[in-house]
FISE-692274 format. One record per residue: residue number from 1; x negated, y negated, z of N, C-alpha, C in turn. Coordinates in Angstrom, 3 decimals, decimal comma. Each point is the difference from the previous one (the first is absolute). Layout:
! residues N
<NUM; <X; Y; Z>; <X; Y; Z>; <X; Y; Z>>,
...
! end
This chain:
! residues 229
<1; <-0,848; 1,181; 0,000>; <0,848; -1,181; 0,000>; <-0,880; -1,225; 0,000>>,
<2; <0,229; -0,874; -0,872>; <-0,802; -1,214; -0,088>; <0,218; -0,873; 1,192>>,
<3; <-1,026; -0,724; 0,359>; <0,119; -0,911; 1,114>; <0,969; -1,120; -0,255>>,
<4; <0,338; -0,263; -1,248>; <0,908; -1,078; -0,324>; <1,358; 0,517; -0,438>>,
<5; <0,275; 1,266; 0,206>; <1,249; 0,572; -0,492>; <1,182; -0,332; 0,884>>,
<6; <-0,245; -0,501; 1,214>; <1,108; -0,243; 0,908>; <0,767; -1,271; -0,289>>,
<7; <-0,553; -0,902; -0,804>; <0,675; -1,269; -0,223>; <-0,208; -0,461; -1,429>>,
<8; <1,085; -0,285; -0,674>; <-0,042; -0,537; -1,347>; <1,008; -1,134; -0,076>>,
<9; <-0,447; -1,254; 0,010>; <0,942; -1,118; -0,057>; <0,822; 0,053; -1,284>>,
<10; <1,306; -0,144; 0,137>; <0,902; 0,127; -1,139>; <0,608; -1,332; -0,426>>,
<11; <-0,183; -1,038; 0,795>; <0,560; -1,307; -0,323>; <-1,111; -1,027; -0,096>>,
<12; <0,325; -1,148; -0,574>; <-0,978; -1,079; -0,096>; <-0,408; -0,475; 1,396>>,
<13; <0,976; -0,042; 0,918>; <-0,306; -0,403; 1,364>; <-0,939; 1,006; 0,655>>,
<14; <0,257; 1,293; -0,229>; <-0,866; 1,035; 0,553>; <-1,417; -0,106; -0,525>>,
<15; <-0,129; -0,253; -1,319>; <-1,330; -0,174; -0,585>; <-0,689; -1,225; 0,582>>,
<16; <0,769; -1,080; 0,187>; <-0,570; -1,243; 0,537>; <-0,518; 0,211; 1,415>>,
<17; <0,826; 0,648; 0,851>; <-0,403; 0,243; 1,386>; <-1,219; 0,908; 0,042>>,
<18; <-0,016; 1,013; -0,866>; <-1,124; 0,925; -0,044>; <-1,287; -0,726; -0,382>>,
<19; <0,087; -0,843; -1,031>; <-1,176; -0,763; -0,421>; <-0,422; -0,985; 1,084>>,
<20; <0,978; -0,585; 0,693>; <-0,309; -0,956; 1,058>; <-0,762; 0,675; 1,136>>,
<21; <0,446; 1,196; 0,390>; <-0,676; 0,731; 1,071>; <-1,425; 0,368; -0,396>>,
<22; <-0,151; 0,517; -1,203>; <-1,328; 0,398; -0,454>; <-0,931; -1,208; -0,101>>,
<23; <0,541; -1,122; -0,470>; <-0,804; -1,214; -0,119>; <-0,421; -0,505; 1,369>>,
<24; <0,916; 0,028; 0,964>; <-0,319; -0,487; 1,345>; <-1,068; 0,875; 0,646>>,
<25; <0,117; 1,310; -0,151>; <-1,002; 0,906; 0,552>; <-1,360; -0,253; -0,640>>,
<26; <-0,002; -0,212; -1,331>; <-1,250; -0,287; -0,699>; <-0,603; -1,333; 0,465>>,
<27; <0,861; -0,992; 0,247>; <-0,486; -1,292; 0,476>; <-0,643; 0,116; 1,383>>,
<28; <0,630; 0,778; 0,882>; <-0,567; 0,195; 1,332>; <-1,382; 0,638; -0,093>>,
<29; <-0,113; 1,038; -0,831>; <-1,290; 0,667; -0,169>; <-1,017; -0,941; -0,629>>,
<30; <0,447; -0,776; -0,989>; <-0,900; -0,947; -0,656>; <-0,474; -1,090; 0,945>>,
<31; <0,897; -0,512; 0,846>; <-0,380; -1,036; 0,960>; <-0,993; 0,527; 1,017>>,
<32; <0,219; 1,248; 0,466>; <-0,959; 0,612; 0,925>; <-1,381; 0,082; -0,638>>,
<33; <-0,039; 0,450; -1,239>; <-1,272; 0,146; -0,706>; <-0,665; -1,349; -0,209>>,
<34; <0,804; -1,002; -0,381>; <-0,556; -1,332; -0,272>; <-0,566; -0,640; 1,264>>,
<35; <0,752; 0,058; 1,098>; <-0,473; -0,610; 1,252>; <-1,274; 0,687; 0,483>>,
<36; <-0,020; 1,330; -0,084>; <-1,190; 0,742; 0,430>; <-1,207; -0,341; -0,872>>,
<37; <0,226; -0,078; -1,318>; <-1,094; -0,329; -0,926>; <-0,543; -1,399; 0,276>>,
<38; <0,902; -0,966; 0,173>; <-0,430; -1,377; 0,278>; <-0,798; -0,049; 1,299>>,
<39; <0,450; 0,730; 1,006>; <-0,713; -0,010; 1,278>; <-1,391; 0,599; -0,128>>,
<40; <-0,134; 1,060; -0,777>; <-1,317; 0,610; -0,203>; <-0,941; -0,973; -0,700>>,
<41; <0,510; -0,673; -1,043>; <-0,829; -0,970; -0,725>; <-0,410; -1,154; 0,908>>,
<42; <0,945; -0,524; 0,764>; <-0,299; -1,114; 0,894>; <-1,032; 0,400; 1,059>>,
<43; <0,134; 1,223; 0,495>; <-0,879; 0,436; 1,085>; <-1,419; 0,235; -0,469>>,
<44; <-0,158; 0,683; -1,149>; <-1,340; 0,401; -0,429>; <-0,667; -0,999; -0,935>>,
<45; <0,790; -0,907; -0,577>; <-0,590; -0,987; -0,909>; <-0,104; -1,375; 0,654>>,
<46; <1,052; -0,396; 0,728>; <0,036; -1,344; 0,574>; <-0,126; -0,001; 1,520>>,
<47; <-0,183; 1,168; 0,599>; <-0,185; 0,124; 1,445>; <1,154; -0,630; 0,791>>,
<48; <1,211; 0,192; -0,496>; <1,201; -0,459; 0,686>; <1,093; 1,037; -0,258>>,
<49; <1,222; -0,283; 0,456>; <1,077; 0,969; -0,201>; <1,337; -0,648; 0,309>>,
<50; <1,061; 0,607; -0,516>; <1,355; -0,399; 0,370>; <0,288; 0,633; 1,353>>,
<51; <0,072; -0,817; 1,035>; <0,146; 0,547; 1,342>; <1,302; 0,773; 0,157>>,
<52; <0,996; -0,348; -0,818>; <1,300; 0,660; 0,093>; <0,146; 1,116; -1,032>>,
<53; <-1,050; 0,277; -0,757>; <0,099; 0,967; -1,096>; <0,341; 1,409; 0,460>>,
<54; <-0,657; 0,473; 1,071>; <0,236; 1,362; 0,465>; <1,427; 0,159; 0,523>>,
<55; <0,477; -0,990; 0,766>; <1,352; 0,098; 0,539>; <1,033; -0,019; -1,120>>,
<56; <-0,218; -0,839; -1,018>; <0,924; -0,036; -1,135>; <0,008; 1,338; -0,733>>,
<57; <-1,169; 0,597; -0,154>; <-0,083; 1,302; -0,669>; <0,760; 1,065; 0,784>>,
<58; <-0,106; -0,029; 1,320>; <0,722; 0,958; 0,837>; <1,515; -0,181; -0,139>>,
<59; <0,445; -1,251; -0,040>; <1,434; -0,277; -0,167>; <0,491; 0,502; -1,355>>,
<60; <-0,765; -0,310; -1,051>; <0,377; 0,442; -1,337>; <0,021; 1,523; -0,095>>,
<61; <-0,953; 0,647; 0,683>; <-0,045; 1,462; -0,016>; <1,235; 0,583; 0,682>>,
<62; <0,415; -0,600; 1,119>; <1,202; 0,471; 0,690>; <1,230; -0,152; -0,886>>,
<63; <0,112; -1,129; -0,670>; <1,121; -0,198; -0,926>; <-0,052; 1,026; -1,134>>,
<64; <-1,194; 0,235; -0,520>; <-0,168; 0,952; -1,104>; <0,414; 1,405; 0,420>>,
<65; <-0,391; 0,416; 1,204>; <0,317; 1,348; 0,478>; <1,505; 0,197; 0,106>>,
<66; <0,690; -0,961; 0,620>; <1,441; 0,160; 0,210>; <0,769; -0,063; -1,314>>,
<67; <-0,398; -0,889; -0,895>; <0,642; -0,027; -1,311>; <-0,312; 1,272; -0,774>>,
<68; <-1,233; 0,496; 0,148>; <-0,382; 1,216; -0,700>; <0,772; 1,220; 0,473>>,
<69; <0,266; 0,070; 1,308>; <0,773; 1,127; 0,538>; <1,397; 0,024; -0,595>>,
<70; <0,680; -1,145; -0,005>; <1,359; -0,049; -0,532>; <0,004; 0,293; -1,498>>,
<71; <-0,979; -0,532; -0,708>; <-0,065; 0,240; -1,449>; <-0,303; 1,464; -0,294>>,
<72; <-0,808; 0,632; 0,874>; <-0,290; 1,417; -0,174>; <1,250; 0,860; 0,108>>,
<73; <0,899; -0,346; 0,937>; <1,273; 0,722; 0,095>; <0,871; -0,270; -1,217>>,
<74; <-0,095; -1,202; -0,515>; <0,826; -0,374; -1,148>; <-0,336; 0,824; -1,235>>,
<75; <-1,300; 0,195; -0,254>; <-0,416; 0,706; -1,211>; <-0,404; 1,445; 0,279>>,
<76; <0,248; 0,482; 1,210>; <-0,357; 1,367; 0,403>; <-1,487; 0,252; -0,223>>,
<77; <-0,822; -0,789; 0,666>; <-1,445; 0,114; -0,169>; <-0,711; 0,476; 1,257>>,
<78; <0,727; 0,204; 1,099>; <-0,636; 0,436; 1,232>; <-0,353; 1,483; -0,070>>,
<79; <-1,194; 0,325; 0,476>; <-0,422; 1,391; 0,067>; <0,599; 0,656; 1,235>>,
<80; <0,173; 1,299; -0,064>; <0,546; 0,721; 1,138>; <-0,320; 1,480; -0,103>>,
<81; <0,261; 0,708; 1,085>; <-0,227; 1,451; 0,034>; <1,297; 0,712; -0,348>>,
<82; <-0,025; 0,775; -1,076>; <1,213; 0,690; -0,444>; <-0,181; 1,515; -0,016>>,
<83; <-0,900; 0,490; 0,864>; <-0,286; 1,442; 0,024>; <1,251; 0,805; 0,338>>,
<84; <0,780; -0,469; 0,974>; <1,213; 0,727; 0,388>; <1,052; -0,087; -1,090>>,
<85; <0,128; -1,169; -0,611>; <1,011; -0,186; -1,048>; <-0,225; 0,944; -1,175>>,
<86; <-1,261; 0,334; -0,245>; <-0,321; 0,834; -1,153>; <0,235; 1,487; 0,226>>,
<87; <0,292; 0,394; 1,253>; <0,201; 1,435; 0,248>; <1,448; 0,331; 0,354>>,
<88; <0,867; -0,994; -0,015>; <1,407; 0,248; 0,302>; <0,826; -0,121; -1,272>>,
<89; <1,229; 0,459; 0,077>; <0,883; -0,061; -1,156>; <0,423; -1,442; -0,280>>,
<90; <0,548; -0,235; -1,174>; <0,412; -1,348; -0,395>; <1,032; -0,605; 0,947>>,
<91; <1,053; 0,766; 0,400>; <0,959; -0,584; 0,961>; <-0,648; -0,367; 1,326>>,
<92; <-0,881; 0,873; 0,512>; <-0,680; -0,294; 1,255>; <-0,930; -1,199; -0,148>>,
<93; <-0,639; -0,093; -1,152>; <-0,886; -1,136; -0,259>; <0,779; -1,304; 0,032>>,
<94; <1,175; -0,002; -0,613>; <0,807; -1,223; -0,020>; <0,427; -0,399; 1,413>>,
<95; <0,364; 0,997; 0,823>; <0,390; -0,287; 1,381>; <-1,172; -0,601; 0,763>>,
<96; <-1,178; 0,577; -0,154>; <-1,177; -0,504; 0,705>; <-0,362; -1,413; -0,456>>,
<97; <0,131; -0,249; -1,294>; <-0,294; -1,335; -0,522>; <0,975; -1,022; 0,556>>,
<98; <1,283; 0,367; 0,076>; <1,005; -0,909; 0,553>; <-0,259; -0,261; 1,490>>,
<99; <-0,407; 1,045; 0,729>; <-0,321; -0,182; 1,414>; <-1,182; -0,951; 0,154>>,
<100; <-1,017; 0,184; -0,829>; <-1,172; -0,888; 0,069>; <0,386; -1,436; -0,344>>,
<101; <0,943; -0,175; -0,927>; <0,452; -1,344; -0,355>; <0,709; -0,662; 1,174>>,
<102; <0,850; 0,771; 0,699>; <0,702; -0,538; 1,166>; <-1,001; -0,380; 1,092>>,
<103; <-1,001; 0,857; 0,226>; <-1,029; -0,289; 1,007>; <-0,746; -1,285; -0,355>>,
<104; <-0,326; -0,163; -1,280>; <-0,714; -1,204; -0,438>; <0,849; -1,249; 0,192>>,
<105; <1,306; 0,105; -0,278>; <0,890; -1,143; 0,182>; <0,062; -0,391; 1,478>>,
<106; <0,158; 1,002; 0,878>; <0,054; -0,276; 1,437>; <-1,315; -0,608; 0,485>>,
<107; <-1,105; 0,564; -0,453>; <-1,315; -0,506; 0,420>; <-0,208; -1,434; -0,476>>,
<108; <0,389; -0,278; -1,252>; <-0,129; -1,362; -0,513>; <0,888; -0,966; 0,786>>,
<109; <1,182; 0,481; 0,434>; <0,870; -0,831; 0,826>; <-0,638; -0,347; 1,331>>,
<110; <-0,658; 0,975; 0,610>; <-0,709; -0,251; 1,254>; <-1,159; -0,977; -0,206>>,
<111; <-0,694; 0,152; -1,119>; <-1,084; -0,922; -0,318>; <0,533; -1,422; -0,172>>,
<112; <1,166; -0,117; -0,631>; <0,583; -1,316; -0,220>; <0,334; -0,681; 1,326>>,
<113; <0,557; 0,760; 0,925>; <0,286; -0,569; 1,326>; <-1,284; -0,474; 0,665>>,
<114; <-1,029; 0,840; -0,034>; <-1,269; -0,375; 0,610>; <-0,640; -1,204; -0,677>>,
<115; <0,109; -0,053; -1,336>; <-0,578; -1,120; -0,737>; <0,705; -1,309; 0,354>>,
<116; <1,338; 0,050; 0,080>; <0,751; -1,202; 0,372>; <-0,334; -0,435; 1,424>>,
<117; <-0,033; 0,949; 0,922>; <-0,260; -0,325; 1,403>; <-1,383; -0,595; 0,184>>,
<118; <-0,958; 0,412; -0,829>; <-1,344; -0,563; 0,108>; <-0,059; -1,397; -0,601>>,
<119; <0,662; -0,186; -1,156>; <-0,099; -1,268; -0,716>; <0,889; -1,092; 0,576>>,
<120; <1,185; 0,365; 0,477>; <1,006; -0,984; 0,406>; <-0,524; -1,050; 0,992>>,
<121; <-0,682; 0,377; 1,076>; <-0,484; -1,041; 0,932>; <-0,941; -1,003; -0,655>>,
<122; <-0,802; 0,441; -0,961>; <-0,898; -0,929; -0,688>; <0,766; -0,996; -0,860>>,
<123; <1,232; 0,356; -0,370>; <0,842; -0,897; -0,796>; <1,020; -0,731; 0,862>>,
<124; <-0,116; 0,117; 1,310>; <0,938; -0,653; 0,896>; <1,366; 0,651; 0,019>>,
<125; <0,063; 1,272; -0,384>; <1,260; 0,734; -0,046>; <0,039; 1,044; 1,113>>,
<126; <1,136; 0,654; 0,135>; <0,177; 0,989; 1,063>; <-0,273; 1,413; -0,510>>,
<127; <-0,689; 0,773; 0,807>; <-0,200; 1,417; -0,311>; <1,266; 0,776; 0,343>>,
<128; <0,105; 1,209; -0,512>; <1,175; 0,827; 0,265>; <-0,156; 0,724; 1,333>>,
<129; <1,131; 0,409; 0,559>; <-0,006; 0,836; 1,195>; <0,202; 1,448; -0,428>>,
<130; <-0,197; 0,924; 0,926>; <0,131; 1,421; -0,319>; <-1,356; 0,613; -0,257>>,
<131; <-0,186; 1,218; 0,504>; <-1,298; 0,658; -0,131>; <-0,247; 0,511; -1,407>>,
<132; <1,011; 0,618; -0,602>; <-0,161; 0,608; -1,311>; <0,746; -0,763; -1,083>>,
<133; <1,251; -0,374; 0,276>; <0,819; -0,669; -0,996>; <0,475; -1,336; 0,561>>,
<134; <0,164; -1,019; -0,837>; <0,426; -1,318; 0,482>; <1,378; 0,061; 0,655>>,
<135; <0,099; -0,556; 1,191>; <1,282; -0,072; 0,699>; <0,423; -1,448; 0,225>>,
<136; <-0,791; -0,929; -0,466>; <0,282; -1,413; 0,173>; <-1,293; -0,787; -0,081>>,
<137; <0,051; -1,232; 0,488>; <-1,193; -0,846; -0,013>; <-0,249; -0,530; 1,409>>,
<138; <-1,264; -0,139; 0,331>; <-0,394; -0,512; 1,320>; <-0,872; -1,226; -0,185>>,
<139; <0,089; -0,901; 0,934>; <-0,829; -1,199; -0,065>; <-1,473; 0,386; 0,075>>,
<140; <-0,754; -0,436; -0,989>; <-1,422; 0,302; -0,036>; <-0,793; -1,281; 0,251>>,
<141; <-1,183; 0,163; 0,541>; <-0,865; -1,160; 0,228>; <-0,413; -0,595; -1,336>>,
<142; <0,285; -1,281; -0,184>; <-0,297; -0,675; -1,257>; <-1,514; -0,060; -0,209>>,
<143; <-0,452; 0,637; -1,063>; <-1,429; 0,008; -0,319>; <-0,273; -0,655; -1,353>>,
<144; <0,929; -0,865; -0,444>; <-0,157; -0,620; -1,306>; <-1,208; -0,923; -0,063>>,
<145; <-0,535; -0,378; 1,143>; <-1,158; -0,888; 0,017>; <-1,309; 0,765; -0,168>>,
<146; <0,075; 1,346; 0,025>; <-1,214; 0,791; -0,194>; <-0,545; -0,232; -1,413>>,
<147; <-1,301; -0,188; -0,094>; <-0,636; -0,248; -1,287>; <-0,960; 1,129; -0,361>>,
<148; <-0,309; 0,079; -1,281>; <-1,035; 0,933; -0,432>; <-1,357; -0,516; 0,483>>,
<149; <-1,010; 0,836; -0,128>; <-1,312; -0,377; 0,522>; <-0,677; -1,088; -0,835>>,
<150; <0,044; 0,161; -1,330>; <-0,799; -0,892; -0,845>; <0,725; -0,524; -1,242>>,
<151; <1,139; 0,561; -0,352>; <0,671; -0,421; -1,219>; <0,478; -1,446; 0,107>>,
<152; <-0,378; -0,850; -0,943>; <0,404; -1,414; 0,073>; <1,506; -0,156; -0,231>>,
<153; <0,542; -1,065; 0,554>; <1,428; -0,278; -0,141>; <0,220; -0,920; -1,196>>,
<154; <0,770; 0,437; -1,008>; <0,232; -0,845; -1,185>; <0,815; -1,243; 0,361>>,
<155; <-0,357; -1,127; -0,558>; <0,700; -1,250; 0,302>; <1,454; 0,042; -0,440>>,
<156; <0,291; 0,731; -1,076>; <1,370; 0,011; -0,508>; <0,958; 0,786; 0,904>>,
<157; <-0,557; 0,659; 1,028>; <0,852; 0,723; 0,944>; <0,256; -0,789; 1,282>>,
<158; <-0,414; -1,248; 0,045>; <0,172; -0,796; 1,214>; <1,462; -0,140; 0,408>>,
<159; <0,908; 0,192; -0,944>; <1,422; -0,174; 0,310>; <0,509; 1,039; 1,001>>,
<160; <-0,736; 1,111; 0,182>; <0,476; 1,032; 0,921>; <-0,365; -0,297; 1,447>>,
<161; <-0,873; -0,974; 0,227>; <-0,447; -0,281; 1,365>; <1,141; -0,424; 0,929>>,
<162; <0,910; -0,891; -0,431>; <1,133; -0,317; 0,891>; <0,928; 1,183; 0,230>>,
<163; <0,045; 0,926; -0,970>; <0,896; 1,153; 0,104>; <-0,584; 1,113; 0,854>>,
<164; <-1,300; 0,216; -0,109>; <-0,618; 1,166; 0,620>; <-0,925; -0,333; 1,168>>,
<165; <-0,472; -1,237; 0,067>; <-1,029; -0,315; 0,994>; <0,333; -1,259; 0,789>>,
<166; <1,288; -0,315; 0,103>; <0,474; -1,142; 0,787>; <-0,708; -1,295; -0,378>>,
<167; <-0,306; -0,143; -1,282>; <-0,618; -1,228; -0,476>; <-1,502; -0,059; 0,153>>,
<168; <-0,581; 0,959; 0,711>; <-1,448; 0,031; 0,169>; <-0,665; 0,438; -1,305>>,
<169; <-1,148; -0,578; -0,274>; <-0,703; 0,317; -1,241>; <-0,702; 1,350; 0,106>>,
<170; <0,088; 0,774; -1,065>; <-0,763; 1,251; -0,089>; <-1,410; -0,334; -0,479>>,
<171; <-0,987; 0,584; 0,648>; <-1,375; -0,140; -0,465>; <-0,354; 1,127; -0,977>>,
<172; <0,556; 1,175; 0,240>; <-0,204; 1,150; -0,872>; <1,360; 0,538; -0,441>>,
<173; <-0,019; 0,907; -0,952>; <1,245; 0,587; -0,505>; <0,678; 0,788; 1,116>>,
<174; <1,284; -0,259; 0,279>; <0,687; 0,758; 1,051>; <0,121; 1,472; -0,377>>,
<175; <-0,046; 0,840; 1,004>; <-0,048; 1,443; -0,245>; <1,289; 0,548; -0,613>>,
<176; <1,127; -0,672; 0,243>; <1,249; 0,569; -0,493>; <0,044; 0,048; -1,529>>,
<177; <-0,831; -0,804; -0,679>; <0,006; 0,007; -1,468>; <-0,665; 1,257; -0,553>>,
<178; <-1,258; 0,306; 0,338>; <-0,563; 1,262; -0,517>; <0,663; 1,235; 0,598>>,
<179; <0,488; -0,098; 1,244>; <0,633; 1,149; 0,635>; <1,388; 0,290; -0,577>>,
<180; <0,552; -0,927; -0,785>; <1,336; 0,201; -0,570>; <0,065; 1,216; -0,916>>,
<181; <-1,161; 0,440; -0,483>; <-0,005; 1,178; -0,870>; <0,445; 1,249; 0,748>>,
<182; <-0,117; 0,003; 1,337>; <0,375; 1,192; 0,768>; <1,476; 0,336; -0,151>>,
<183; <0,941; -0,870; 0,411>; <1,405; 0,364; -0,189>; <0,401; 0,054; -1,464>>,
<184; <-0,535; -0,914; -0,821>; <0,375; -0,005; -1,416>; <-0,510; 1,251; -0,706>>,
<185; <-1,276; 0,330; 0,215>; <-0,587; 1,160; -0,661>; <0,632; 1,302; 0,440>>,
<186; <0,262; 0,148; 1,297>; <0,617; 1,237; 0,489>; <1,450; 0,100; -0,463>>,
<187; <0,712; -1,138; -0,053>; <1,366; 0,015; -0,527>; <-0,001; 0,445; -1,459>>,
<188; <-0,995; -0,440; -0,763>; <-0,110; 0,414; -1,396>; <-0,327; 1,482; -0,099>>,
<189; <-0,847; 0,505; 0,905>; <-0,300; 1,432; 0,032>; <1,272; 0,803; 0,264>>,
<190; <0,785; -0,435; 0,996>; <1,260; 0,680; 0,312>; <0,924; -0,009; -1,201>>,
<191; <0,106; -1,132; -0,668>; <0,859; -0,123; -1,182>; <-0,447; 0,963; -1,095>>,
<192; <-1,295; 0,085; -0,240>; <-0,511; 0,876; -1,063>; <0,193; 1,481; 0,353>>,
<193; <-0,142; 0,336; 1,288>; <0,227; 1,388; 0,397>; <1,468; 0,370; -0,195>>,
<194; <0,899; -0,907; 0,360>; <1,437; 0,254; -0,209>; <0,280; 0,160; -1,493>>,
<195; <-0,591; -0,861; -0,830>; <0,167; 0,113; -1,445>; <-0,455; 1,369; -0,503>>,
<196; <-1,202; 0,410; 0,431>; <-0,542; 1,284; -0,435>; <0,868; 1,156; 0,501>>,
<197; <0,514; -0,114; 1,218>; <0,859; 1,048; 0,562>; <1,282; 0,136; -0,806>>,
<198; <0,566; -1,112; -0,430>; <1,223; 0,042; -0,814>; <-0,283; 0,637; -1,360>>,
<199; <-1,189; -0,261; -0,547>; <-0,356; 0,641; -1,262>; <-0,129; 1,508; 0,180>>,
<200; <-0,506; 0,422; 1,154>; <-0,094; 1,438; 0,286>; <1,391; 0,612; 0,106>>,
<201; <0,898; -0,677; 0,694>; <1,372; 0,498; 0,148>; <0,669; 0,141; -1,366>>,
<202; <-0,245; -0,967; -0,885>; <0,612; 0,030; -1,333>; <-0,684; 0,990; -0,938>>,
<203; <-1,153; 0,508; 0,403>; <-0,723; 0,939; -0,854>; <-0,925; -0,655; -0,990>>,
<204; <-0,219; -1,311; 0,126>; <-0,885; -0,714; -0,914>; <-1,458; 0,094; 0,415>>,
<205; <-0,253; 0,535; 1,187>; <-1,356; 0,085; 0,535>; <-0,099; 1,255; 0,847>>,
<206; <-1,172; 0,641; -0,026>; <-0,176; 1,264; 0,702>; <-0,488; -0,153; 1,438>>,
<207; <-0,778; -1,042; 0,257>; <-0,633; -0,121; 1,309>; <-0,430; -1,436; 0,242>>,
<208; <-0,398; -0,291; 1,244>; <-0,535; -1,317; 0,323>; <-1,482; -0,109; -0,327>>,
<209; <-0,636; 1,134; -0,302>; <-1,436; 0,009; -0,260>; <-0,264; 0,474; -1,411>>,
<210; <-1,196; -0,283; -0,472>; <-0,422; 0,471; -1,311>; <-0,630; 1,374; 0,181>>,
<211; <0,336; 0,923; -0,874>; <-0,429; 1,388; 0,175>; <-1,016; 0,415; -1,056>>,
<212; <-1,154; 0,431; 0,461>; <-1,013; 0,610; -0,872>; <-0,327; -0,856; -1,214>>,
<213; <-0,016; -1,311; 0,158>; <-0,297; -0,858; -1,138>; <-1,399; 0,263; -0,534>>,
<214; <-0,978; 0,164; 0,901>; <-1,370; 0,237; -0,432>; <-0,122; 1,339; -0,716>>,
<215; <0,656; 1,039; 0,560>; <-0,058; 1,311; -0,629>; <0,650; -0,024; -1,375>>,
<216; <1,127; -0,709; -0,118>; <0,673; -0,092; -1,295>; <-0,878; -0,721; -1,016>>,
<217; <-0,700; -1,055; 0,455>; <-0,858; -0,745; -0,905>; <-1,160; 0,856; -0,486>>,
<218; <-0,564; 0,791; 0,910>; <-1,099; 0,897; -0,382>; <0,487; 1,049; -0,990>>,
<219; <1,179; 0,560; 0,262>; <0,550; 1,017; -0,891>; <0,302; -0,578; -1,380>>,
<220; <0,541; -1,229; -0,023>; <0,278; -0,636; -1,287>; <-1,283; -0,242; -0,780>>,
<221; <-1,056; -0,430; 0,697>; <-1,280; -0,238; -0,665>; <-0,585; 1,307; -0,528>>,
<222; <0,106; 1,064; 0,823>; <-0,509; 1,301; -0,434>; <0,769; 0,518; -1,214>>,
<223; <1,317; -0,175; 0,004>; <0,820; 0,439; -1,118>; <-0,369; -0,757; -1,263>>,
<224; <-0,241; -1,288; 0,139>; <-0,378; -0,806; -1,162>; <-1,339; 0,443; -0,553>>,
<225; <-0,945; 0,329; 0,907>; <-1,302; 0,479; -0,448>; <0,115; 1,321; -0,759>>,
<226; <0,874; 0,899; 0,502>; <0,194; 1,284; -0,674>; <0,596; -0,200; -1,373>>,
<227; <0,932; -0,959; -0,099>; <0,609; -0,267; -1,311>; <-1,019; -0,582; -0,990>>,
<228; <-0,894; -0,853; 0,506>; <-1,011; -0,598; -0,862>; <-0,988; 1,041; -0,496>>,
<229; <-0,277; 0,978; 0,870>; <-0,935; 1,066; -0,396>; <0,634; 0,898; -1,056>>,
! end
């Protein structure tokens, strides 16, 4: 099964969203590479450096990972162990795949709660109550004034200071901005897992993971070589 067999956009909107996601992921990777390259040149050629370069790279990497996870579920590109699936009958395999999909949905839901509860105080919002599942909201200590270590604060964002920092000026970028990828990225992961699960239910997809892609590629190459001979 191809790693991209799980998703085929059928509408112009679907193609647009797909291209947008791929472009954004490529931009994140490109920005990481560019910042790192500039820092290396500055350090070894000009004996200086972007003091905020490493922190920015870490933030971009975190965004890239979370977007990559959701996109991997979208196109069925995640690797997995399917040893048990390959030794059971087709009906049993489908049941096991559906069970794994339900487990993934529940796990992603728990991650979403944890992501919101971690990010919310940094945005001046309330975390949820309940140990496992949200049962409401509780007053959280406002941490919107927390700043990143070195990332500079853009001047065009000064309008958020009265909203988030009681009018006090930010010296560095507030943490709630880079940390926003946590609830957003995990929510997108949950959405993509639900999408993939529905495709499995409809019979449009066999599993949440890609199966034997490397082995299939080797076999295809070997077959082509035999045909050429």
